[in-house]
LUMDREN-584534 format. One record per residue: residue in three letters; y, x, z negated of N, C-alpha, C in turn. Coordinates in steps of 0.2 Angstrom, whole numbers, plus 2048, in hexadecimal, padded with zeros to 3 digits. Atoms other than C-alpha are relative to their C-alpha. Layout:
BEGIN
ALAYXZYXZYXZ...
END
This chain:
BEGIN
MET8058038050EB9780B37FC8057FESER8047FB8030E29830A77F97FF7FFASN8078018010D09860A47FF7FE7F9PRO8008018070CA97E0947FD8057FCGLU8037FB8040C198D08E804807800THR7FC7FA7FF0CF9990928077FF7FCPRO7FA8018040DE99B085806801805GLU7FA8007FC0EF99808D8048067FFTHR7FC7FB8020F79A60847FC8067FDVAL8037FA8030F29B807F8038017F9PRO7FE7FF8070F39BA06C8048067FFGLU7FC7FA8021009C60657FB8057FCSER8047FB8030F99D605D8007FE7F8ASN8008028070FE9CF04B7FC7FA7FEGLU8048068010F39C004D7F8802800SER8077FD8010E19C30477FB7FB804PHE8058037FC0D29BE0527FD7FA7FBLYS8028068050CC9B30428047FA801ASP7FB8058000DC9A90437FF7FC807ILE8008037FA0DA9A60567F97FC801LEU8078048000C79A10548017FA7FCSER7FF8068050CC9950468047FA804GLN7FC8057FC0D998C0517FC7FD806PHE8048027FA0CD98B0607FB7FB7FDGLU8058058030BF9830558037FA7FEGLN7FD8068020CB97704E8027FB806SER7FE8047FA0D197105F7F97FD803LYS8078037FD0BE96F0657FD7FB7FBSER8048048050B99660558047F97FFARG7FC8078010C69570577FB7FB801LYS8058067FF0BC9470558037FB804PRO7FD8057FC0BE9390618047FB7FCGLU7FC8058040C392E0538078027FFGLU7F97FD8010D29390508047FF806ALA7FD8017FA0D69390628027F9802ARG7FF8077FE0D59260648067FE7FCGLN7FB8038040E3924057807801805GLY7FB8007FB0EF9280668048077FFARG7FC7FA8000FA93806A804800806GLU7FB7FF7FB10993C0747FE805805GLY8027FB7FB106944085806800805THR7FA7FF7FB11294A0937FD800807VAL8028007F910F9450A6802806803ILE7FE7F97FC10E9550B07FF7FF807ALA8018027F910894D0C17FE7F9801VAL8028077FE10593D0CA7FD800807THR8048007FA0F893B0D88007F9803ALA8018077FD0F392D0E37FD7FB7FCASP8038048040E89260D67FF8017F9SER8017FF8070EA92E0C68078047FDVAL7FA7FC8030F79360B97FD8057FCLEU8037FA8040F49470B28058017FAVAL7FC8008060FA9480A07FE8077FBASP8017FB8050FC9570948007FD7F9VAL8018038070F59520838008057FBGLY8007FA8050F796307A7FA8047FFPHE8067FC8000E696907D7FF805806LYS8017FB7FB0DF9770888007FD807THR8018047FA0DB96A0958047FA801GLU7FC8067FF0E695C09C7FB7FA800GLY8038068000E194A09B8027FC807ILE7FF8047FA0E093D0AA8007F97FELEU7FF8078000E692B0AA7FF7FD807PRO8008047FA0E291F0B88077FD802LEU7FA8037FF0F191A0C18017F87FFALA8018078010EB9080BF8037FE7F9ALA7FE8018060F090A0AD8087FF7FFPHE7F88018001039080B28017FA805PRO8008057FB1028F70BB8077FE802ASN7F98027FE1158F30BA8058067FEGLU7FC7FB80211C9040B6800806805THR7FF7FB7FB1229130C08008077FBVAL8017FA80411C9240B8801806804LYS7FE7FA7FD1229350BC7FF8067FCPRO8017FA8051209470B68068017FBGLY7FC7FF80512894A0A68007FA7FBASP80180680412593809F7FC8027FALYS80480080611F93708D7FC7FA7FFLEU80480680111092C08A7FC8017F9VAL80580080610592707B7F97FE803VAL8078007FD0F39290807FB8017FBSER8067FF8040E29280787FA804804ILE8057FC7FC0D393407D7FA7FC7FFLYS8068038010C392B0817FA804802GLY8057FC7FE0B993A087802805806ARG7FE7FB7FB0B89470957FC7FE806ASP8048017FA0B39460A77FC806802PRO8047FA7FE0A79510B0803807801GLU7FD7FA7FE0B495D0B58048037F9GLY7FD7FD8060BA9600A38067FD7FETYR7F98038010CA9550A37FF7FB7FBTYR8018068040CD9490958027FA803GLN7FF8077FE0CC9370998047FC7FBLEU7FB8038050DB92E0928007F8801THR7FE8077FF0E091C08F8077FF7FDARG7FA8018020F191508C8007FE7F8GLY8008018080F69150798027F97FFLYS7FE8078010FD90307B7FA7FB7FFSER8068048010EC8FC07C7FC8027FAGLU8037FE8070E68FC06A7FA7FD7FFARG8068038030D68FA0618017FC7FAPRO7FF8048060D78EC0557FC8027FALYS8037FE8060D48F00437FD7FB7FCASP8028068050D18DF03B8017FA804TRP8008067FD0D08CD03F8077FD802ALA7F98017FF0E38CB03E802803807SER7FE7FD7FA0E58D704C7FD7FD806LEU8038047FA0D88CE0578037FA801GLU7FD8067FF0E08BE054807800804ARG7FA7FF7FD0F18C50597FF802807ALA8017FE7F90EA8CD0697FD7FA804PHE8038067FC0E18BD06E8067FB801ALA7FA8047FE0F18B306C805803805GLU7FC7FD7FB0FB8BF0767FD802806LYS8047FE7FA0EE8C2083801807801ALA7FF7F97FF0F08D40807FA804802ILE8067FC7FE0E58E20877FE8047FAILE8027FC8060DB8EB0797FB805803VAL8057FA7FE0CF8FA0797FA7FE7FCGLY8068018030BD8F80757FB805803THR8057FC7FE0AD9020767F97FC801VAL8068037FE09D8FC07F7FB8037FCTHR8057FD80508F8FE0727F97FF803GLY8078017FE0808F707C8007FA805VAL8018057FC0798EC0897FB7FA7FDILE8038058040738DB0827FE7FA805LYS8028057FB06C8CB08A8077FC802GLY7FB8047FD0798C3095807804801GLY7FA7FC7FF0868D20948008067FCLEU7FF7F980308C8E00898037FE7F9SER7FD8008060908E30778058057FFVAL7FA7FB8000A18EA0748038007F9ASP7FD7FF8060A98F1064808800801VAL7F98008000BB8EB0638038007F9GLY7FF8008070BC8EE0507FB7FB7FDVAL8068048020AF8E004E7FC800806ARG8058017FA0A08DC0598027FB804ALA7FE8057FB0A58D30697FB800806PHE8058017FA09B8CC078804800806MET7FD8007F90A08D008A7FB7FD805PRO8058027FB0978C50977FF805806ALA8017FB7FB08F8CF0A58057FE806SER7FB8027FA09A8C50B28078027FFARG7F97FE8020AA8CB0A98008077FFSER8007F98010A58DD0A8803804805GLY7FE7FC7FA0AA8E20B97FB804803ALA8067FC7FD0998EA0BC7FD7FC805ARG8038037FB0908E60CC7F97FF7FFASP80880180107E8E80C67FF8037F9ALA8027FD8070748ED0B68018077FFALA7FF7F98010758FF0BA8088027FEGLU7F97FE8020888FF0B98027FD7F9MET7FF8028070878F50A97FE8057FBGLU8027FB80407D9030A28048067FFLYS7FB7FA80008A9100A68067FE7FCLEU7FA80280409790609C7FE8027F9VAL8027FF80708D90908C8038077FDGLU7FC7FA803097915080807802803GLN7F97FE7FC0A691408C8057FB7FCGLU7FA8048020B790E0868037FC805ILE7FE8057FB0BD8FF08F8077FD7FEARG7FA8048020CD8F50907FE7F9802CYS8028078000CB8E208E8047FC7FDARG7FC8058030D28D20897FC7FB7FDILE8048058040CC8C507C8017FA803THR8008067FD0C78B50847FE7FA7FCLYS8038058050BF8AC0758008047F9LEU8007FD8060C28AF0637FF7FA7FBASP8018058060BA8A50547FF8047FAVAL8017FB8060BD8AE0447FB7FD7FBTHR8058028050B28A203A7F9802802GLU8077FE7FD0A38A5045800807801GLU7FF7F97FE0A98B70487FD801807ASP8038007F90A68B305A806803804VAL7FA7FE7FC0B18BE0667FD802807VAL8027FE7F90AF8BF079806803804VAL7FB7FD7FC0B88CB0847FF801807ASP8007FF7F90BC8CE096803806803ARG7FE7FA7FD0BD8DE09F802800807ARG7FF8017F90BD8D80B18077FE801ALA7F98037FF0CD8CE0B08058067FFVAL7FC7FA8010D68DE0A9800805806ALA8017FB7FA0CF8E90B78037FD806GLU7FD8037FA0D48DC0C4808800800GLU7F88008000E68DB0BE802807801GLU7FE7F97FF0E78EE0BD800802807GLU8017FE7F90E08EF0CF8067FD804ARG7FA8047FC0ED8E20D58068047FFALA7F97FD8010FB8EB0CD800807803ALA8007FA7FC0F58FC0D48017FF807LYS7FF8017F90F48F50E58077FE802GLY7F98027FF1058ED0E3805806800ARG7FC7FA80010C8FE0DE7FF804806ARG8027FB7FA1039070EC8037FD806TYR7FD8027FA10A8FB0F9808802800SER7F97FE80011C8FF0F3801807801GLN7FF7F98001189110F37FF803808VAL8017FE7F91129121068067FE804ASN7FA8017FB11F9141137FE800807GLU8028007F911E910125802806804GLY7FF7FA7FD11C91F1307FC8067FCALA8037FA8041139291227F9801803THR8077FE7FE1039321267FC8017F9LEU8048008060F592F1197F9802801HIS8077FF7FF0E49341167FC7FA7FDGLY8048068030D79261147F9801802THR8078017FF0C59211147FE7FA803VAL8028077FD0BD91411F7FB7FD7FCARG8038048050B79071147FB7FB803SER8048057FD0B08FA1208027FF808LEU7FF8017F90AE8F61337FF7F9802THR8018067FD0B18E713D800801808ASP8007FF7F90B18E3150807801802TYR7F97FF7FE0C48E31508048067FDGLY7FD7FA8030C78F21457FD8037FAALA8037FD8060C48FC1358057FF7FAPHE7FC8008060CA8FA1238008077FDVAL8007F98030D090B11C8037FF7F9ASP7FD8008060D390E10A805806800ILE7FB7FA8000E39181088038017F9GLY7FE7FE8060E391A0F68017FA7FBGLY8008068040DF90A0ED8017F9804VAL7FF8067FC0E48FE0FB7FD801807ASP8038007F90DC8F910C8057FF805ALA7FC8017FA0E58FB11C7FC7FF806LEU8038027FA0E08F412D801805805LEU8007FB7FA0DC90113B7FD7FC806HIS8028047FB0DC8F614A7FC804805VAL8037FC7FB0D08FB158804803805SER7FC7FD7FB0DE8FD1648048067FEASP7FC7FA8030E690A1587FC8057FEILE8047FB8030D7914155800807805SER7FF7FB7FB0D891F1658047FE806ARG7FC8017FA0E29211757FB7FE806SER8068027FC0D191F17E7FE7F97FFARG8028078020CB90D1807F98007FDILE8068008040BE9091737FE7F8800ASN8028068000B38FA1747FF7FD7F9LYS8018028070AF8F91618018067FBPRO7FF7FB8040B49031527FA8057FEALA8067FC8020A290814E7FE805804ASP8027FB7FC0A191215D8038077FEVAL7FD7FA8010AD91F1568018017F8LEU7FF7FF8070AE91C1437FA7FE7FCSER8058028040A291A1358037FF7F9VAL7FE8028070A39131238008077FCGLY8007FA8040A8921117804806803GLN7FD7FA7FD0B092C1248088017FEGLU7F97FF8020C193411F804801806VAL7FC8007FA0CF93212B8078017FEGLU7F97FF8010E193612D8047FA804VAL7FD8067FD0EC9261318088017FFLYS7F98018010FE9221348027F97FFVAL7FE80780210691312C8047FD805LEU7FC8037FA10C90713A8047FB7FDLYS7FD8058031118F81307FE7FE7F9ILE8018028061138F111F8027F97FFASP7FE8068021138DF11A7FF7FF7F9LEU8018008081178DE1077FE7F97FEGLU8028078021168CB1077F97FE800LYS8078017FF1058CA10E7FC8057FEARG8047FA8021008DB1077FB802805ARG8047FE7FA0FA8E1118804807802ILE7FE7FA7FD0FB8F311E7FD801806SER8037FE7FA0F88F8130801807801VAL8007F97FF0F390A1347FD801807GLY8037FE7F90EF9131447FE808800MET8027F97FF0E6923149803803806LYS7FE7FD7F90EB92515B808802800GLN7F87FE8000FE9261568018077FDLEU7FF7F98030FA93714E7FE805806GLU8027FC7FA0F493D160806800804PRO7FA8007FC10194216D7FF7FB805ASP8008067FB106934179800802807PRO8007FD7F910193818B8067FD804TRP7FB8037FC10F92C191807804800ASP7FA7FC80111C93918B801805806SER8007FB7FB1179451997FD7FD806VAL8038037FA1119381A6804802807THR7FC7FF7FA11F93C1B37FE807802THR8027F97FE11A94F1B37F9801802LYS8087FF7FF10794C1B47FE7FC806TYR8038057FB10693D1C08067FF805LYS7FB8017FB11093C1D07FE7FC806PRO8028047FB11092F1DE7FD804806GLY8047FD7FA1049341ED7FB8057FEGLU8057FC8020F993F1E27F97FC7FFARG8078038010E693C1E17FE8017F9VAL8037FF8070DE9391D07F97FD800HIS8078038020CD9351C98007FD7F9GLY8018038070C99291BB7FA7FB800VAL8058048010BD91D1B48027F97FFVAL7FE8078000BE90A1B67FE7FD7F9THR8028028070C09031A48007F8800ARG8008078010C38F01A78027FD807ILE7FE8037FA0C58E41B58037F97FFLEU7FD8068010D08D51B68017FC807ASP7FF8037FA0D48C81C3804803806PHE7FB7FE7FB0E28D11CB7FF808801GLY8017F97FF0DB8E31CA7FC8037FBALA8047FC8050D28F11C18048057FDPHE7FD7FB8030D88FD1B47FC806800VAL8047FA8000D390F1B58038057FBGLU7FE7FB8050D491C1A7801807803LEU7FF7F97FD0DC92C1AD7FF8057FBGLU8017FC8060DC93419C8007FC7FAPRO7FF8048060DB92E18A8077FD7FFGLY7F98038010E99221888047FF806MET7FC8007FA0EE92219A7FB7FC805GLU8048047FB0E89141A68057FE805GLY7FD8027FA0ED90F1B77FD7FA803LEU8038067FE0EB8FF1C0800800808ILE8028017F90E38FC1D18017F9802HIS7FF8077FE0EA8EC1D87FB7FE805VAL8058027FC0DD8E11E1802801808SER7FE7FF7F90E88E31F1800807802GLU8007F97FF0E78F61F07F9802800MET8077FE8000D48F61F17FC801806SER8048007F90CF8F42038057FF806TRP7FC8017FA0D88F62147FE7FA804GLY8028067FB0CD8EA21D7FF7FA7FDLYS8018078020C58DC2148047FE7FALYS7FC8038060CE8D12087FC7FF7FAVAL8048008060C88D41F78027FA7FBARG7FF8068040C68C41ED8008027F8THR8007FE8070C28CC1DC7FE807800PRO8017F98000C28DE1D77F98037FFSER8077FE8010B08DE1D17FC800806ASP8047FF7FA0AB8DD1E3801807803VAL7FF7F97FE0B18EF1E57FF8057FBVAL8027FB8060B08F81D47FD7FC7FALYS8038038060A78F51C48028057FAPRO7FF7FC8060AB8FB1B27FC8067FFGLY8047FA8000A590D1B0800804806ASP8007FC7FA0A79121C2806805800THR7FB7FB7FF0B09221C5803800807VAL7FC8017FA0BD9201D3805805801GLU7FA7FC7FE0C992A1DD8067FC803ALA7FB8057FE0DA9221E0806804801VAL7F97FD7FE0EC9261E68057FD7FBILE7FA8038040FB9241DA8057FD805LEU7FB8037FC1069181E28077FF7FCGLY7FA8008031139171D47FF8017F8VAL8017FE80711791D1C28067FD7FDSER7FA8038031229131B67FF8017F8PRO8007FF80812491B1A48027FB7FCALA7FD80580512F90E19D7FB7FA7FFGLU8048068001229001A17F98037FEARG8077FC80211390D19D7FB7FD805ARG8048037FB10C9081AE7FF805806ILE8017FC7FA1049121BC7FC7FC805SER8048047FB0FF9091CC7FC805805LEU8057FC7FC0F09101D67FE7FC806GLY8038037FA0E990D1E77F9803802LEU8067FE7FE0D790E1EB7FF801808LYS8017FF7F90D890B1FE804806803GLN7FC7FA7FD0E59192007FC8067FFALA8047FA8000D89261FA7FB800806LEU8058007FA0CD921209804802806GLY7FD7FF7FA0DB9242158027FA804ASP7FE8067FC0E59182207FD800807PRO8048017FA0DA91222E8057FF806TRP7FB8027FB0EA90D238803807803ALA7FC7FA7FE0F091F2397FE803807ASP8037FD7F90E59242497FE7FA804ALA8028067FC0E391224F802800807GLY7FD7FF7FA0EE91625E7FB804805GLN8057FC7FC0E19232647F97FC801LYS8068038000D291925F7FF7F9804PHE8018067FD0D69082678057FF806ALA7FC8007FA0DE90A2788007F9803ILE8008067FD0E38FB2827FA800805GLY8068007FC0D48F528C7F98027FELEU8067FD8030C78FD2817FC7FA7FDVAL8058058020B88F227D7FE8027F9VAL8027FE8070B58F126A7FA7FB7FEGLU8058048020A78E92608007FF7F8GLY8008008070A68E224E7FF7F87FEPRO8028068020A28D32438077FB7FFVAL7FB8058020AD8C32418018007F9THR7FF8008070B58C42308037FA7FDSER7FD8078020BF8B422F8027FC807ILE7FF8057FB0C38A523A8067FC7FETHR7FA8048010D489C23B8007FB805LYS8008057FB0D988D245803803806PHE7FD7FD7FA0E38982517FC806803GLY8047FB7FD0D68A62537FB8037FBALA8057FD8040CA8B224B8018077FFPHE7FF7F98010CA8C32437F9804800VAL8067FC7FF0BE8D12478018077FDGLN7FF7F98030BB8E123D7FD805805VAL8027FB7FB0BB8EF24A7FE8077FDSER8027FA8040BA8FD23D8027FF7F9GLU7FE8018070BC90022B8078007FFGLY7F98008010CD8FA2268047FD806ILE7FC8027FA0D28F32377FC7FA803GLU8028067FD0D08E123D8057FE806GLY7FC8027FA0D58DA24E8007F9800MET8008087FF0DA8C82527FF7FE807ILE8018037FA0D48BE2608037F9800HIS7FD8078000DF8AF2647FB7FC804ILE8058057FD0D689F269801800808SER7FF8017F80DE8A027B7FD806803ASP8047FA7FC0D58B127E7F98007FEMET8078008020C48AB2797FC7FE806SER8048027FA0BF8A22898057FE806ALA7FB8017FA0C68A129B7FE7F9803GLU8038067FC0BB8922A18017F97FCLYS7FF8068030BD8852938058017FAARG7FB8018050CA87F2877FD7FF7F9LEU8038008060C58822758057FC7FBASN7FC8048050CB8762678008047F9HIS8007FB8060C68832597FC806801PRO8047FA7FF0C08952597F97FF7FEGLN8078018020B088E2507FC7FD805ASP8048037FA0AB8862607FD806804MET8037FB7FC0A78972677FE8067FBLEU8027FA8040A68A42587FE7FD7F9LYS80280180709E8A42478018067FBLEU7FE7FB8050A28AE2377FA8057FFGLY8057FB8010988BE2367FD802807GLN8037FE7F90948BE249803806803THR7FE7F97FD0958CF2528017FE807ILE7FE8017F909F8CE262803806803LYS7FC7FB7FC0A78D926F8067FD802ALA7F98037FD0B98D7274804806803GLN7FC7FB7FC0C68E127E8078007FCVAL7F97FE8030D68E92768057FE805LEU7FA8037FC0E58DF27D8068037FEGLU7FA7FE8020F38E52727FF8047F9LEU8017FC8060F58F22648078027FDASP7FA7FF8031048F32587FF8047F9VAL8027FC80610190124B8057FF7FAGLU7FB8018051118FE2417FF7FA7FDLYS80180680310E8EC23E7F87FF7FFARG8078018010FB8EF23D7FD7FA803ARG8038067FC0F68E324A7FC802806LEU8057FE7FA0E88E42577FE7F9803LYS8028067FC0E68D62647FA801804LEU8068007FC0D58D326C7FF7FA804GLY8028067FC0CE8C82797F9801802ILE8078017FE0BD8C227E7FF7FE807LYS8008027F90C08B928E801805805GLN7FF7FA7FB0C68C92967FA804802LEU8067FC7FF0B48D02957FB7FB804LEU8058057FD0AB8C029C8027FF808PRO7FE8017F90AA8BE2AF8027F9801THR7FD8077FF0B48AF2B57FD7FE807SER8028037F90B08A32C4803803806ILE7FC7FD7FA0BD8AB2CF7FD807802GLU8037FA7FF0B58BC2CC7F9800804GLU8068017FD0A48B62D18017FD807TYR7FF8027F90AB8AD2E0802805805ILE7FE7FB7FC0B48BC2E67FA805802ALA8067FC7FF0A48C62E47FB7FE805ASP8058037FB09A8BA2EF8037FF807HIS7FD8017FA0A78B92FD804806803HIS7FC7FB7FC0B08C430A8057FD804GLU7FA8037FC0C08C33147FD7FE807GLY8028037FA0BD8B93247FB7FA7FFASP8058068010B08AD31C8037FA800ALA7FE8077FF0B289B3207FE7FC7FAVAL8018038060B48903118037F9800SER7FD8078010B887E30C8037FF7F9GLY7FD8018060C48782FF8047FA800ARG7FC8058010CF86B2F88078027FFILE7F97FF8010E286B2FA8027FD7FAVAL7FE8038060E98692E98087FE800GLU7F88018010FC86B2EB803804806ILE7FC7FD7FB10886F2F98078017FESER7FA7FE8021188782F6803804806GLY7FD7FD7FB12387C3057FA802806GLU8057FD7FB1188873117FA8037FDLYS8067FD80310B88B3047FC7FA7FDALA8058058030FC8812FE7FC8037FBARG8057FD8050F18832EE7FA7FC802VAL8068037FE0DF8802F37FB8027FAGLU8067FF8040D087E2E77FA801803LEU8067FE7FC0C18862ED7F97FE7FBGLY8058018050B68822DD8037FF7F9GLU7FD8018070B887E2CA8038077FEGLY7FC7FA8030C588A2C4802805805ILE7FE7FB7FB0C78932D58057FD805GLN7FA8037FC0D78912DE802806805ALA7FE7FB7FB0DE89A2ED8077FD803ALA7FA8027FD0EF89A2F77FF800807CYS8018017F90F08943098077FF803SER7FA8017FD0FF8953157FF7FA805VAL8008077FC10388431E805801805PRO7FB8007FA10B8853308057FB7FFALA7FA80580011C87D3327FE7F9804GLY8018067FD11A86B3367F97FD7FFHIS80780280110786A3307FF7FC7F9SER80180380610B86331F8037FA7FFALA7FD80780110E8523188028017F9LYS7FD7FF80611A85230A7FE7FB7FAGLU8028048061148433007F98027FDSER8067FE8041078452F37FA7FB802ALA8068047FF0F583F2F58007FA7FBPRO8018058050F182E2EE7FB8027FBGLY8057FF8060E982E2DD8018077FDGLY7FF7F98040F183F2D87FB805803GLY8037FB7FD0E884A2E57F87FF800LYS8078017FF0D78422E67FD801807LEU8037FF7FA0CB8442F48027FB806ASP7FE8047FB0D283E3057FA7FF805LEU8068017FC0C383630E8027FF807GLY7FE8007F90CD83331E800807803SER8007F97FD0D08453207F9803801LEU8077FD7FF0BE84931D7FC7FD806SER8038037FA0B983D32B802803806SER7FD7FD7FA0C58443377FD807801MET8037F97FF0BE8563337F97FF803LEU8078007FD0AC8503368007FE807LYS8008027F90B0847346802806805ALA7FE7FA7FC0B985734D7FA805801HIS8057FB7FF0A986134A7F97FD802TRP8078037FE09C85434F7FE802807LYS8027FE7FA09285935D8007FA805GLY7FF8067FC09484D36C8067FD800GLY7FA8048010A58493688047FF807ALA7FD8027FA0B2844375802807804GLY7FF7FA7FC0B5857379807801801LYS7F98007FF0C78543798048047FAGLU7FC7FC8050D386036E8047FA7FCSER7FC8058040DA8553608068037FDLYS7FA7FE8030EB8573597FF8027F8PRO8017FD8070EB8623488027FA7FBGLU7FE8058050EB8563398058037FBALA7FB7FE8050F985732D7FC8027F9VAL8037FE8060F586031D8037FC7FAARG7FE8048060F585530D7FD8027FAPRO8047FF8060F18572FB7FA7FC7FFGLY8078048010DF8512F77FC801806GLN8047FF7FA0D98563097FB8057FEILE8057FB8000C986030A800803807ARG8007FC7FA0CB86D3187FC806800SER8047F97FF0C387C31F805805801PHE7FB7FA8000CB88D31D7FC806801ARG8037F97FF0C889F3208038057FBILE7FD7FC8050CA8AC313804806804ALA7FC7FB7FC0D88B73198018067FCLYS8007FA8040D98C330A7FD7FF7F9LEU8038008060CF8C72FA8038067FCASP7FE7FB8040D88D02EC7FC8007F9ARG8048018060CB8D42DF8038037FASER7FC7FD8060D68DE2D38047FA7FDALA7FB8058020E38D02D27FC7F9800LYS8048068000D58C22D48047FB804LYS7FC8047FC0DF8BA2E27FC7FF807ILE8038027FA0D98B12F28057FD805GLU7FC8037FB0E38AD3027FC7FD805LEU8048047FB0DD8A030F8057FF806GLN7FD8027FA0E189B3207FD7F9802LEU8038067FE0DF8893277FC802807THR8047FF7FA0D28883357FF7F9803
END
């Protein structure tokens, strides 16, 4: 493109300076009226919004692309154009030659009948609109000028415009024109042409025109494209206004074009490298990673490891010990956490993380920490119909079966003895590290009646008891509630039949025993009474086994 003040060629030596100056002055003195008559130009370039035309002057002319609503223009095409002035950069502003300026009323009537587009010049601002010279004086209402306010209307004065006649009364010499309808038609045509020129996958330069909660509208050269919030960045964004502003210039990639609905979807993050392409080399199972919790759902929490890369901590992987009902009990959005990679699936674009694994497995050294017989202490975390669970350390719970809660009374439900949150002591009964099971007992720590009985008696002591059962030469004797002992019965001293009433107290044997010990009795040796179930007899403790909690008796 040449400078308007610089000649394109250097004159030959036989051409005088006077001739050159004369030619230059003639080109500079061309009148607008002469230029408006129309001249042929050659298209030399087509841009996103304009057509550059060589009109034979030192400087090229510019036509808006909107002047070709249903045409395809390319370099080399010949056009008939009119010159309406120069822009601030010195280029000629052109109009299409086919939009003519009417010369008489006949031309106006023909243009009105054909609804043709004509050229006119705005001569001034008047009440209600603008005065326009279209060969005769015409009126253009302010609402049909295409101007948004009075200031824009003032700028149209002395400007050449394209318009259409909407009212014509030759008798009254009343002409009304419409510029806005023509501009809207040309804009629609330009947009339609732009839609057909854009290709999916193309990278375009655009300007942010407006912002919404769900995205931004970007002007990509005469048409608006939607940049959804999810396609702005690989990092999670709450709202577009956090990273974009109106008027900001951006590079976008065309994602989808819907010609029927005239919608174009674009994205910015698609121009950035996709971190999932290298996920298997950067993230391996068993490695520790750090990230920020971005969102929490019922089943887990998502953690951003890097822009565009999130991992999921499932609710079941948050704690070794307590059962987590909702992820928000453990983590909150914005928390920085350390986790262990449990699995990587590039095809599903999924990384599984574990929070509890980063804390270490509490069962790893449970064998050394919880030896059989050890007394542990902790709160009751849950109660079921068959037992209760007690937390003995972070991540480890032991189970107390209902049968190991009390040695003296039968429980209908663990709640008869324990309450949720109650801190208790228990003894380790069993430990299975592989199955992660720890069995505890409470009754093993409480002194029983037989322990107290043994502690209060010695071998050789005389005691009384009730014979409960006889089997062969052995009898089972009840010394008190829950206290039983074994007794040898000499041959021929036992009665095989059971006591009446299922082993109830034999008052006859009690009377016989009392008579035998009554002072002032007959003094005669009585024959030993046969041993029967239900009898109350006197015994001597023959043996006390404190470790086995066993007592052996002899009849006296």
